[in-house]
N, CA, C and O atoms as a GROMACS GRO file, in nm:
protein
  488
    1GLN      N    1   0.784  -1.620  -0.980
    1GLN     CA    2   0.635  -1.620  -0.935
    1GLN      C    3   0.663  -1.485  -0.818
    1GLN      O    4   0.755  -1.489  -0.737
    2VAL      N    5   0.581  -1.388  -0.827
    2VAL     CA    6   0.598  -1.273  -0.727
    2VAL      C    7   0.493  -1.290  -0.608
    2VAL      O    8   0.372  -1.306  -0.625
    3GLN      N    9   0.534  -1.285  -0.532
    3GLN     CA   10   0.467  -1.341  -0.400
    3GLN      C   11   0.434  -1.207  -0.280
    3GLN      O   12   0.530  -1.148  -0.232
    4LEU      N   13   0.282  -1.165  -0.238
    4LEU     CA   14   0.302  -1.063  -0.166
    4LEU      C   15   0.246  -1.113  -0.022
    4LEU      O   16   0.154  -1.194  -0.009
    5VAL      N   17   0.317  -1.051   0.083
    5VAL     CA   18   0.270  -1.086   0.205
    5VAL      C   19   0.232  -0.955   0.283
    5VAL      O   20   0.322  -0.883   0.328
    6GLU      N   21   0.126  -0.930   0.297
    6GLU     CA   22   0.092  -0.789   0.366
    6GLU      C   23   0.020  -0.813   0.520
    6GLU      O   24  -0.065  -0.900   0.539
    7SER      N   25   0.058  -0.741   0.604
    7SER     CA   26   0.027  -0.741   0.764
    7SER      C   27  -0.005  -0.599   0.825
    7SER      O   28  -0.007  -0.489   0.770
    8GLY      N   29  -0.022  -0.627   0.923
    8GLY     CA   30  -0.076  -0.446   1.016
    8GLY      C   31  -0.182  -0.441   1.009
    8GLY      O   32  -0.226  -0.341   1.064
    9GLY      N   33  -0.272  -0.520   0.954
    9GLY     CA   34  -0.420  -0.437   0.968
    9GLY      C   35  -0.495  -0.470   1.108
    9GLY      O   36  -0.428  -0.536   1.187
   10GLY      N   37  -0.628  -0.431   1.147
   10GLY     CA   38  -0.650  -0.489   1.258
   10GLY      C   39  -0.775  -0.346   1.288
   10GLY      O   40  -0.828  -0.276   1.202
   11LEU      N   41  -0.792  -0.339   1.453
   11LEU     CA   42  -0.908  -0.258   1.481
   11LEU      C   43  -0.812  -0.161   1.587
   11LEU      O   44  -0.719  -0.195   1.660
   12VAL      N   45  -0.860  -0.060   1.570
   12VAL     CA   46  -0.799   0.099   1.617
   12VAL      C   47  -0.931   0.177   1.648
   12VAL      O   48  -1.042   0.167   1.595
   13GLN      N   49  -0.883   0.262   1.754
   13GLN     CA   50  -0.994   0.376   1.756
   13GLN      C   51  -0.976   0.480   1.675
   13GLN      O   52  -0.876   0.475   1.603
   14ALA      N   53  -1.047   0.573   1.667
   14ALA     CA   54  -1.022   0.708   1.574
   14ALA      C   55  -0.907   0.789   1.667
   14ALA      O   56  -0.892   0.795   1.789
   15GLY      N   57  -0.847   0.836   1.576
   15GLY     CA   58  -0.750   0.917   1.612
   15GLY      C   59  -0.608   0.820   1.621
   15GLY      O   60  -0.495   0.868   1.625
   16GLY      N   61  -0.640   0.674   1.624
   16GLY     CA   62  -0.537   0.620   1.648
   16GLY      C   63  -0.406   0.600   1.524
   16GLY      O   64  -0.410   0.672   1.425
   17SER      N   65  -0.306   0.509   1.540
   17SER     CA   66  -0.262   0.470   1.438
   17SER      C   67  -0.208   0.360   1.376
   17SER      O   68  -0.159   0.294   1.468
   18LEU      N   69  -0.190   0.307   1.277
   18LEU     CA   70  -0.125   0.154   1.241
   18LEU      C   71  -0.026   0.171   1.151
   18LEU      O   72   0.010   0.287   1.130
   19ARG      N   73   0.032   0.073   1.086
   19ARG     CA   74   0.152   0.064   1.026
   19ARG      C   75   0.120  -0.073   0.913
   19ARG      O   76   0.134  -0.187   0.956
   20LEU      N   77   0.090  -0.058   0.819
   20LEU     CA   78   0.054  -0.163   0.714
   20LEU      C   79   0.192  -0.220   0.637
   20LEU      O   80   0.245  -0.134   0.567
   21SER      N   81   0.235  -0.307   0.638
   21SER     CA   82   0.335  -0.355   0.562
   21SER      C   83   0.307  -0.480   0.454
   21SER      O   84   0.229  -0.574   0.468
   22CYS      N   85   0.405  -0.447   0.332
   22CYS     CA   86   0.399  -0.541   0.234
   22CYS      C   87   0.526  -0.592   0.200
   22CYS      O   88   0.602  -0.499   0.172
   23ALA      N   89   0.581  -0.707   0.191
   23ALA     CA   90   0.696  -0.782   0.143
   23ALA      C   91   0.676  -0.859   0.017
   23ALA      O   92   0.609  -0.962   0.012
   24ALA      N   93   0.730  -0.811  -0.071
   24ALA     CA   94   0.725  -0.861  -0.218
   24ALA      C   95   0.861  -0.949  -0.206
   24ALA      O   96   0.959  -0.914  -0.141
   25SER      N   97   0.848  -1.074  -0.285
   25SER     CA   98   0.898  -1.162  -0.314
   25SER      C   99   0.934  -1.236  -0.473
   25SER      O  100   0.835  -1.248  -0.545
   26GLY      N  101   1.041  -1.276  -0.520
   26GLY     CA  102   1.015  -1.330  -0.650
   26GLY      C  103   1.067  -1.248  -0.747
   26GLY      O  104   1.086  -1.300  -0.857
   27SER      N  105   1.098  -1.120  -0.730
   27SER     CA  106   1.163  -1.010  -0.849
   27SER      C  107   1.225  -0.927  -0.808
   27SER      O  108   1.207  -0.871  -0.700
   28ASN      N  109   1.318  -0.902  -0.896
   28ASN     CA  110   1.429  -0.801  -0.858
   28ASN      C  111   1.408  -0.659  -0.941
   28ASN      O  112   1.480  -0.560  -0.924
   29PHE      N  113   1.277  -0.667  -1.050
   29PHE     CA  114   1.221  -0.540  -1.114
   29PHE      C  115   1.114  -0.476  -1.078
   29PHE      O  116   1.022  -0.433  -1.148
   30ILE      N  117   1.134  -0.469  -0.931
   30ILE     CA  118   1.013  -0.368  -0.884
   30ILE      C  119   1.006  -0.184  -0.919
   30ILE      O  120   1.058  -0.098  -0.847
   31THR      N  121   0.954  -0.166  -1.005
   31THR     CA  122   0.895  -0.029  -1.031
   31THR      C  123   0.849   0.034  -0.954
   31THR      O  124   0.911   0.137  -0.931
   32GLY      N  125   0.735   0.015  -0.880
   32GLY     CA  126   0.692   0.094  -0.799
   32GLY      C  127   0.575  -0.019  -0.729
   32GLY      O  128   0.530  -0.125  -0.772
   33MET      N  129   0.547   0.064  -0.588
   33MET     CA  130   0.451  -0.009  -0.487
   33MET      C  131   0.354   0.104  -0.464
   33MET      O  132   0.395   0.220  -0.476
   34ALA      N  133   0.205   0.074  -0.425
   34ALA     CA  134   0.118   0.156  -0.394
   34ALA      C  135   0.024   0.091  -0.290
   34ALA      O  136   0.034  -0.032  -0.291
   35TRP      N  137  -0.062   0.139  -0.204
   35TRP     CA  138  -0.147   0.064  -0.146
   35TRP      C  139  -0.310   0.147  -0.188
   35TRP      O  140  -0.342   0.265  -0.187
   36TYR      N  141  -0.367   0.057  -0.212
   36TYR     CA  142  -0.559   0.059  -0.244
   36TYR      C  143  -0.634   0.066  -0.127
   36TYR      O  144  -0.571   0.056  -0.022
   37LEU      N  145  -0.753   0.082  -0.123
   37LEU     CA  146  -0.872   0.044  -0.012
   37LEU      C  147  -0.966   0.041  -0.114
   37LEU      O  148  -0.967   0.105  -0.219
   38GLN      N  149  -1.066  -0.063  -0.059
   38GLN     CA  150  -1.171  -0.095  -0.093
   38GLN      C  151  -1.295  -0.076   0.013
   38GLN      O  152  -1.286  -0.145   0.114
   39VAL      N  153  -1.388  -0.004   0.003
   39VAL     CA  154  -1.496  -0.047   0.071
   39VAL      C  155  -1.623  -0.140  -0.006
   39VAL      O  156  -1.634  -0.140  -0.129
   40PRO      N  157  -1.705  -0.210   0.074
   40PRO     CA  158  -1.802  -0.258   0.020
   40PRO      C  159  -1.892  -0.191  -0.057
   40PRO      O  160  -1.946  -0.093  -0.005
   41GLY      N  161  -1.924  -0.222  -0.178
   41GLY     CA  162  -1.997  -0.188  -0.303
   41GLY      C  163  -1.940  -0.064  -0.363
   41GLY      O  164  -2.013   0.003  -0.436
   42LYS      N  165  -1.809  -0.024  -0.338
   42LYS     CA  166  -1.746   0.070  -0.412
   42LYS      C  167  -1.615   0.002  -0.480
   42LYS      O  168  -1.570  -0.106  -0.440
   43GLU      N  169  -1.553   0.084  -0.595
   43GLU     CA  170  -1.407   0.056  -0.653
   43GLU      C  171  -1.329   0.088  -0.558
   43GLU      O  172  -1.346   0.162  -0.462
   44ARG      N  173  -1.219   0.010  -0.599
   44ARG     CA  174  -1.066   0.036  -0.496
   44ARG      C  175  -1.037   0.159  -0.521
   44ARG      O  176  -1.087   0.208  -0.622
   45GLN      N  177  -0.961   0.231  -0.447
   45GLN     CA  178  -0.924   0.370  -0.450
   45GLN      C  179  -0.801   0.381  -0.425
   45GLN      O  180  -0.768   0.309  -0.331
   46LEU      N  181  -0.698   0.454  -0.478
   46LEU     CA  182  -0.560   0.453  -0.452
   46LEU      C  183  -0.537   0.540  -0.343
   46LEU      O  184  -0.586   0.653  -0.354
   47VAL      N  185  -0.471   0.513  -0.238
   47VAL     CA  186  -0.436   0.557  -0.106
   47VAL      C  187  -0.325   0.659  -0.139
   47VAL      O  188  -0.345   0.780  -0.127
   48ALA      N  189  -0.176   0.591  -0.192
   48ALA     CA  190  -0.086   0.632  -0.216
   48ALA      C  191   0.009   0.535  -0.291
   48ALA      O  192  -0.024   0.416  -0.297
   49ARG      N  193   0.150   0.587  -0.362
   49ARG     CA  194   0.206   0.538  -0.426
   49ARG      C  195   0.336   0.595  -0.433
   49ARG      O  196   0.356   0.716  -0.426
   50ILE      N  197   0.441   0.492  -0.449
   50ILE     CA  198   0.579   0.541  -0.443
   50ILE      C  199   0.634   0.462  -0.578
   50ILE      O  200   0.598   0.351  -0.616
   51ARG      N  201   0.722   0.541  -0.634
   51ARG     CA  202   0.772   0.490  -0.768
   51ARG      C  203   0.919   0.525  -0.780
   51ARG      O  204   0.949   0.642  -0.759
   52THR      N  205   1.023   0.429  -0.814
   52THR     CA  206   1.135   0.470  -0.797
   52THR      C  207   1.182   0.574  -0.889
   52THR      O  208   1.166   0.570  -1.011
   53GLY      N  209   1.253   0.683  -0.812
   53GLY     CA  210   1.293   0.803  -0.864
   53GLY      C  211   1.202   0.892  -0.883
   53GLY      O  212   1.222   0.986  -0.960
   54ASN      N  213   1.074   0.874  -0.808
   54ASN     CA  214   0.990   0.948  -0.773
   54ASN      C  215   0.930   1.005  -0.679
   54ASN      O  216   0.893   0.923  -0.596
   55ALA      N  217   0.897   1.137  -0.648
   55ALA     CA  218   0.822   1.180  -0.514
   55ALA      C  219   0.706   1.094  -0.448
   55ALA      O  220   0.620   1.073  -0.534
   56PRO      N  221   0.673   1.042  -0.333
   56PRO     CA  222   0.537   0.935  -0.337
   56PRO      C  223   0.418   1.068  -0.360
   56PRO      O  224   0.425   1.189  -0.340
   57TYR      N  225   0.301   0.972  -0.416
   57TYR     CA  226   0.179   1.040  -0.431
   57TYR      C  227   0.055   0.988  -0.325
   57TYR      O  228   0.027   0.869  -0.309
   58TYR      N  229   0.004   1.076  -0.274
   58TYR     CA  230  -0.105   1.055  -0.232
   58TYR      C  231  -0.233   1.104  -0.231
   58TYR      O  232  -0.245   1.226  -0.218
   59ALA      N  233  -0.361   1.017  -0.244
   59ALA     CA  234  -0.480   1.072  -0.228
   59ALA      C  235  -0.531   1.210  -0.122
   59ALA      O  236  -0.487   1.225  -0.008
   60ASP      N  237  -0.602   1.274  -0.169
   60ASP     CA  238  -0.614   1.403  -0.082
   60ASP      C  239  -0.660   1.341   0.039
   60ASP      O  240  -0.613   1.388   0.143
   61PHE      N  241  -0.746   1.241   0.048
   61PHE     CA  242  -0.766   1.223   0.197
   61PHE      C  243  -0.663   1.157   0.274
   61PHE      O  244  -0.676   1.146   0.396
   62ALA      N  245  -0.539   1.102   0.197
   62ALA     CA  246  -0.448   1.033   0.271
   62ALA      C  247  -0.341   1.149   0.280
   62ALA      O  248  -0.255   1.106   0.356
   63ARG      N  249  -0.310   1.265   0.243
   63ARG     CA  250  -0.220   1.343   0.237
   63ARG      C  251  -0.218   1.425   0.358
   63ARG      O  252  -0.306   1.506   0.387
   64GLY      N  253  -0.104   1.397   0.432
   64GLY     CA  254  -0.086   1.464   0.556
   64GLY      C  255  -0.125   1.392   0.696
   64GLY      O  256  -0.117   1.438   0.810
   65ARG      N  257  -0.171   1.260   0.652
   65ARG     CA  258  -0.176   1.183   0.776
   65ARG      C  259  -0.128   1.045   0.767
   65ARG      O  260  -0.093   0.986   0.869
   66PHE      N  261  -0.124   0.968   0.602
   66PHE     CA  262  -0.034   0.883   0.584
   66PHE      C  263   0.078   0.891   0.508
   66PHE      O  264   0.094   0.978   0.421
   67THR      N  265   0.164   0.800   0.536
   67THR     CA  266   0.299   0.826   0.509
   67THR      C  267   0.354   0.670   0.434
   67THR      O  268   0.352   0.562   0.494
   68ILE      N  269   0.399   0.688   0.292
   68ILE     CA  270   0.400   0.541   0.242
   68ILE      C  271   0.557   0.549   0.223
   68ILE      O  272   0.603   0.655   0.182
   69PHE      N  273   0.629   0.460   0.245
   69PHE     CA  274   0.794   0.456   0.212
   69PHE      C  275   0.836   0.291   0.235
   69PHE      O  276   0.775   0.215   0.310
   70ARG      N  277   0.950   0.256   0.157
   70ARG     CA  278   1.023   0.150   0.140
   70ARG      C  279   1.137   0.101   0.208
   70ARG      O  280   1.218   0.188   0.242
   71ASP      N  281   1.160  -0.002   0.234
   71ASP     CA  282   1.278  -0.034   0.281
   71ASP      C  283   1.399   0.032   0.275
   71ASP      O  284   1.418   0.068   0.159
   72SER      N  285   1.486   0.064   0.344
   72SER     CA  286   1.607   0.136   0.341
   72SER      C  287   1.722   0.078   0.258
   72SER      O  288   1.809   0.145   0.201
   73ASP      N  289   1.709  -0.063   0.260
   73ASP     CA  290   1.808  -0.107   0.206
   73ASP      C  291   1.777  -0.127   0.077
   73ASP      O  292   1.666  -0.105   0.027
   74ASN      N  293   1.885  -0.174   0.016
   74ASN     CA  294   1.905  -0.158  -0.137
   74ASN      C  295   1.794  -0.282  -0.225
   74ASN      O  296   1.782  -0.301  -0.346
   75ALA      N  297   1.734  -0.343  -0.124
   75ALA     CA  298   1.660  -0.450  -0.196
   75ALA      C  299   1.510  -0.365  -0.242
   75ALA      O  300   1.444  -0.367  -0.346
   76LYS      N  301   1.495  -0.294  -0.114
   76LYS     CA  302   1.349  -0.212  -0.128
   76LYS      C  303   1.230  -0.304  -0.156
   76LYS      O  304   1.145  -0.251  -0.228
   77ARG      N  305   1.211  -0.403  -0.125
   77ARG     CA  306   1.106  -0.488  -0.143
   77ARG      C  307   0.987  -0.475  -0.074
   77ARG      O  308   0.874  -0.503  -0.112
   78THR      N  309   1.035  -0.419   0.058
   78THR     CA  310   0.880  -0.394   0.146
   78THR      C  311   0.832  -0.244   0.157
   78THR      O  312   0.902  -0.147   0.185
   79VAL      N  313   0.731  -0.244   0.135
   79VAL     CA  314   0.652  -0.104   0.145
   79VAL      C  315   0.583  -0.105   0.279
   79VAL      O  316   0.557  -0.213   0.331
   80TYR      N  317   0.556  -0.007   0.331
   80TYR     CA  318   0.494   0.041   0.456
   80TYR      C  319   0.388   0.166   0.430
   80TYR      O  320   0.429   0.259   0.361
   81LEU      N  321   0.257   0.170   0.482
   81LEU     CA  322   0.174   0.256   0.505
   81LEU      C  323   0.145   0.298   0.649
   81LEU      O  324   0.056   0.247   0.716
   82GLU      N  325   0.220   0.386   0.687
   82GLU     CA  326   0.226   0.458   0.802
   82GLU      C  327   0.078   0.535   0.802
   82GLU      O  328   0.060   0.626   0.720
   83MET      N  329  -0.016   0.500   0.887
   83MET     CA  330  -0.161   0.601   0.935
   83MET      C  331  -0.194   0.624   1.022
   83MET      O  332  -0.246   0.554   1.108
   84ASN      N  333  -0.160   0.773   1.016
   84ASN     CA  334  -0.192   0.840   1.201
   84ASN      C  335  -0.338   0.921   1.174
   84ASN      O  336  -0.390   0.971   1.074
   85ASN      N  337  -0.372   0.909   1.303
   85ASN     CA  338  -0.491   1.025   1.275
   85ASN      C  339  -0.630   0.966   1.219
   85ASN      O  340  -0.719   1.025   1.159
   86LEU      N  341  -0.622   0.839   1.257
   86LEU     CA  342  -0.747   0.743   1.159
   86LEU      C  343  -0.851   0.814   1.210
   86LEU      O  344  -0.864   0.875   1.317
   87LYS      N  345  -0.957   0.789   1.074
   87LYS     CA  346  -1.102   0.868   1.088
   87LYS      C  347  -1.162   0.720   1.073
   87LYS      O  348  -1.099   0.624   1.030
   88ILE      N  349  -1.324   0.717   1.127
   88ILE     CA  350  -1.418   0.604   1.089
   88ILE      C  351  -1.398   0.580   0.967
   88ILE      O  352  -1.365   0.462   0.955
   89ASN      N  353  -1.401   0.642   0.856
   89ASN     CA  354  -1.423   0.654   0.710
   89ASN      C  355  -1.304   0.598   0.642
   89ASN      O  356  -1.302   0.584   0.519
   90ASP      N  357  -1.183   0.559   0.737
   90ASP     CA  358  -1.063   0.510   0.688
   90ASP      C  359  -1.072   0.369   0.680
   90ASP      O  360  -0.969   0.316   0.639
   91THR      N  361  -1.172   0.289   0.710
   91THR     CA  362  -1.221   0.183   0.731
   91THR      C  363  -1.257   0.083   0.632
   91THR      O  364  -1.374   0.072   0.594
   92ALA      N  365  -1.160   0.008   0.587
   92ALA     CA  366  -1.166  -0.064   0.434
   92ALA      C  367  -1.068  -0.188   0.465
   92ALA      O  368  -1.008  -0.211   0.570
   93VAL      N  369  -1.068  -0.250   0.363
   93VAL     CA  370  -0.951  -0.359   0.294
   93VAL      C  371  -0.883  -0.252   0.226
   93VAL      O  372  -0.930  -0.168   0.149
   94TYR      N  373  -0.729  -0.270   0.279
   94TYR     CA  374  -0.648  -0.213   0.196
   94TYR      C  375  -0.541  -0.330   0.159
   94TYR      O  376  -0.490  -0.422   0.223
   95TYR      N  377  -0.531  -0.284   0.025
   95TYR     CA  378  -0.442  -0.374  -0.071
   95TYR      C  379  -0.295  -0.316  -0.134
   95TYR      O  380  -0.282  -0.211  -0.196
   96CYS      N  381  -0.186  -0.415  -0.100
   96CYS     CA  382  -0.083  -0.349  -0.163
   96CYS      C  383  -0.091  -0.399  -0.304
   96CYS      O  384  -0.153  -0.496  -0.348
   97VAL      N  385  -0.006  -0.300  -0.374
   97VAL     CA  386   0.011  -0.355  -0.520
   97VAL      C  387   0.141  -0.297  -0.566
   97VAL      O  388   0.172  -0.182  -0.533
   98VAL      N  389   0.236  -0.388  -0.660
   98VAL     CA  390   0.354  -0.401  -0.674
   98VAL      C  391   0.366  -0.420  -0.822
   98VAL      O  392   0.334  -0.526  -0.876
   99SER      N  393   0.413  -0.319  -0.886
   99SER     CA  394   0.438  -0.283  -1.028
   99SER      C  395   0.604  -0.378  -1.062
   99SER      O  396   0.715  -0.361  -1.010
  100ILE      N  397   0.566  -0.466  -1.154
  100ILE     CA  398   0.696  -0.542  -1.195
  100ILE      C  399   0.712  -0.514  -1.317
  100ILE      O  400   0.618  -0.508  -1.396
  101PHE      N  401   0.856  -0.490  -1.354
  101PHE     CA  402   0.889  -0.465  -1.507
  101PHE      C  403   0.904  -0.609  -1.561
  101PHE      O  404   0.957  -0.706  -1.507
  102ILE      N  405   0.845  -0.599  -1.676
  102ILE     CA  406   0.870  -0.718  -1.758
  102ILE      C  407   0.945  -0.733  -1.876
  102ILE      O  408   1.020  -0.826  -1.908
  103SER      N  409   0.913  -0.622  -1.942
  103SER     CA  410   1.025  -0.637  -2.083
  103SER      C  411   0.983  -0.480  -2.139
  103SER      O  412   0.891  -0.421  -2.082
  104ASN      N  413   1.049  -0.420  -2.243
  104ASN     CA  414   1.020  -0.312  -2.311
  104ASN      C  415   0.911  -0.332  -2.389
  104ASN      O  416   0.827  -0.242  -2.386
  105PHE      N  417   0.889  -0.428  -2.459
  105PHE     CA  418   0.758  -0.507  -2.505
  105PHE      C  419   0.649  -0.507  -2.436
  105PHE      O  420   0.552  -0.457  -2.492
  106ASP      N  421   0.636  -0.547  -2.335
  106ASP     CA  422   0.534  -0.590  -2.289
  106ASP      C  423   0.475  -0.531  -2.108
  106ASP      O  424   0.392  -0.572  -2.026
  107GLY      N  425   0.598  -0.390  -2.113
  107GLY     CA  426   0.600  -0.281  -2.018
  107GLY      C  427   0.593  -0.363  -1.852
  107GLY      O  428   0.665  -0.458  -1.818
  108GLU      N  429   0.486  -0.294  -1.766
  108GLU     CA  430   0.468  -0.354  -1.634
  108GLU      C  431   0.346  -0.453  -1.627
  108GLU      O  432   0.268  -0.483  -1.717
  109LYS      N  433   0.352  -0.500  -1.483
  109LYS     CA  434   0.251  -0.569  -1.424
  109LYS      C  435   0.206  -0.567  -1.323
  109LYS      O  436   0.302  -0.575  -1.247
  110ASP      N  437   0.099  -0.560  -1.252
  110ASP     CA  438   0.067  -0.496  -1.155
  110ASP      C  439   0.023  -0.637  -1.052
  110ASP      O  440  -0.080  -0.697  -1.082
  111ILE      N  441   0.092  -0.678  -0.948
  111ILE     CA  442   0.052  -0.781  -0.860
  111ILE      C  443  -0.008  -0.704  -0.755
  111ILE      O  444   0.028  -0.599  -0.703
  112TRP      N  445  -0.134  -0.797  -0.729
  112TRP     CA  446  -0.199  -0.746  -0.605
  112TRP      C  447  -0.196  -0.829  -0.484
  112TRP      O  448  -0.219  -0.950  -0.488
  113GLY      N  449  -0.169  -0.768  -0.380
  113GLY     CA  450  -0.178  -0.842  -0.253
  113GLY      C  451  -0.330  -0.911  -0.216
  113GLY      O  452  -0.423  -0.908  -0.297
  114GLN      N  453  -0.341  -0.975  -0.080
  114GLN     CA  454  -0.459  -1.035  -0.062
  114GLN      C  455  -0.548  -0.940   0.010
  114GLN      O  456  -0.668  -0.966   0.009
  115GLY      N  457  -0.507  -0.833   0.072
  115GLY     CA  458  -0.564  -0.736   0.119
  115GLY      C  459  -0.584  -0.767   0.293
  115GLY      O  460  -0.605  -0.874   0.352
  116THR      N  461  -0.570  -0.644   0.340
  116THR     CA  462  -0.570  -0.669   0.492
  116THR      C  463  -0.702  -0.575   0.558
  116THR      O  464  -0.726  -0.465   0.509
  117GLN      N  465  -0.765  -0.616   0.648
  117GLN     CA  466  -0.881  -0.532   0.710
  117GLN      C  467  -0.803  -0.434   0.789
  117GLN      O  468  -0.706  -0.464   0.859
  118VAL      N  469  -0.854  -0.306   0.773
  118VAL     CA  470  -0.851  -0.198   0.917
  118VAL      C  471  -0.975  -0.166   0.914
  118VAL      O  472  -1.045  -0.143   0.815
  119THR      N  473  -1.006  -0.164   1.047
  119THR     CA  474  -1.143  -0.112   1.103
  119THR      C  475  -1.122   0.022   1.231
  119THR      O  476  -1.058   0.010   1.335
  120VAL      N  477  -1.172   0.101   1.201
  120VAL     CA  478  -1.180   0.236   1.261
  120VAL      C  479  -1.294   0.254   1.349
  120VAL      O  480  -1.401   0.294   1.303
  121SER      N  481  -1.278   0.226   1.475
  121SER     CA  482  -1.416   0.271   1.568
  121SER      C  483  -1.388   0.392   1.645
  121SER      O  484  -1.280   0.442   1.676
  122SER      N  485  -1.524   0.434   1.671
  122SER     CA  486  -1.562   0.548   1.738
  122SER      C  487  -1.534   0.547   1.875
  122SER      O  488  -1.564   0.644   1.945
   0.00000   0.00000   0.00000
């Protein structure tokens, strides 16, 4: 049973910074980790993604301000999202997503975290 524990959300003034973290447990077959955001009334949107062996990917609005990275140890079960120069439009619930390799037949499965609220004030 894979479990994700997110932390780091909160209230910050525009221009400030926050670091979100997401710790995964219960699997040794993590192939990728990502952060999504969702604002009320809209679909979830990819913020950044990091997959084993590939360079990180960022949505246009996140590139240059946000950084996604994983633990530097061999476990690499924690993913972070460093958010700088936050804007009011960054206000959203941020979700961690971990991709788990199931089998060559079943492929991968995405596990979603519970979400953490980020509120950017003026």
